[in-house]
Steps between C-alpha positions, in 0.01 A plus 500: 500500500732722707752468220243633260451812704867570562720362221868501578735728315677204341190310396458689174127530573358837389215677677281429197575128520432502873168675442403240238587214736290661773202530265534134407516403865177689562331353193575135576441539876854407587491795742332248731841338546604798716441479877227765485359346181437172684285690749316676218426158347349384830296819526384459141370148570320621811348796316380275218383187680383620842418868454354432154656781297412521130765462230506872425561583866774239525675642193494852641630390840773279355624777269554728800656241730737352244661844454573498871657154468724607214616820666582319827597162358750433782270582792274276711152579626640572847712778348179700449406524866459862616670737524756396237230346280316831482796670336545208260142531385546875453806425287297259283215752479734766370684257267196358320213742561662834577341664194173306518164658575381522863235239422765253381723565799208445734420170326861385547476588868175306544656190339800524730278544805310184409814295431681600817183461707495140378871471581439621856211262546640187339879539472580666829627834362544753776278793395354616169738756342250610233258646756756769584487635144269797457236488229571734209273801480283499191405822326143581405437440133200606298314193375350525154171320439353386170239736360141411415582534130797264536289235672209522254726480196708217643183295546328594176792396279552144628367250242597170659277428805793404725663838435181687592453302820863542608504874438170540685633311802797732516330835439167445677559226754854574624668170422875500521718324243548181703132471579410532132758239400340249739144536370353178364151434366418287804549802726180661366175447687232556234205473741625774735702698242821462702867451425718326760825691483830323577754771552816618674618308804261210438200716593159393366199728502162521319440784258151578371485603132160662425582561135288295257722584205786331683299180545389507136867513399572198720224311317678579174821353645315184594376480142867513394549177697637628832437251782511536879879467520566750220665831591336828418820635343696309239827419331527597133629253246579675170606289202515519122237253382331378185166667431262531208601747230228747588631515863866513404752775575738334254417279200752263342460366144566125506475451127234342283260766615523403866542757776558483872421774747687576819422732788629571851236356731480580871336244724415567861567229754323520836638172638803638690530762775635829360823637642532852638699601191230363274230696685712814473532470123135400468398825675698720263369306201148580618594868524644480147165363383338816635769735359578611855872430458723483190577157357779324688452697824560299817523773766334820612144381567551253785199274548526539879380855442164340412486356853559847646237642264223256584559515878497882489174490300344275764595742778368796303177329410417346838705693761544157658854380566377155610350439155821623339693257720274213392547595134877504540512181704723665761539342844610827659276806437808724529622354169177610331560860606818503290290423189230767551638806325243761585584858399394856578186460287389215724574711806302791351198273437514373859524854636201615292299211640611592850387862456158380376460289813589800720257725320215246537 
């Protein structure tokens, strides 16, 4: 691996070829053959089997740590002990994430802190070099919420019951993408009108859904043959199939007065868990159905904005952060505050109410 990073002048290996070889080493996990990569492999097994990290978390962590292994392919874990290790991490930070957003840089730091904390605890590393790195300062950004018109139109234009239910869970009940992907029919409690949400970090929490239209749509899905293990969202299977002539998009003359019709038929399969990419494209397809985005759009109306919108609506409607926290499924109430985007109009309403109390 060291030879990949520093090809000799006489080797005839260009920088482009070296870069390609590095990418292949990362792709096939051969980076684990490096001294640091062996430690990352041990950490990965601990994180998966004992800590219980989900696959998405493991992929994110591995992507960050493998870059460190490639950049320092000739170094051992002990070479990262402070203070020298601090400067090496700063070098890697600048090399891979120097132009990244503060949020991304902070995520990298948190992964490093966790890895080297494990290394101190289980591999005898002297000190955690990542803790010396300062967190990047994030700038305030104005969060846009979905409007009432957007929400009403998005719901009104969904024909297939699964689409309506999924859009409602995003825009009214604050589900994130992963939580929506995990929803199965068996997670619904019909007697108490509850959904058991399985979401980020393995967290499970109950979510009441007092919307009778939603439950009527679920009944329609059951009539379509969805059983307890079926997923709310679906995979699409589109094929050119034989149909009757009156249903055909294309008719072929077979001779002797015989005709055969063909049409592109889309079937929805609820038997497999949807991937994050599938949920992403499903969301924009629902927005296309409502003419809220042009055909083919896959960016600009992030579904996570729906989570911000519904949590903000809860805070505005109830003035109760505990209820907003329960809706969001957050463990830490401080996280919920980041989702409540109250503005000067909300402040003005509160001040008017305060003046009325003083006058009384």
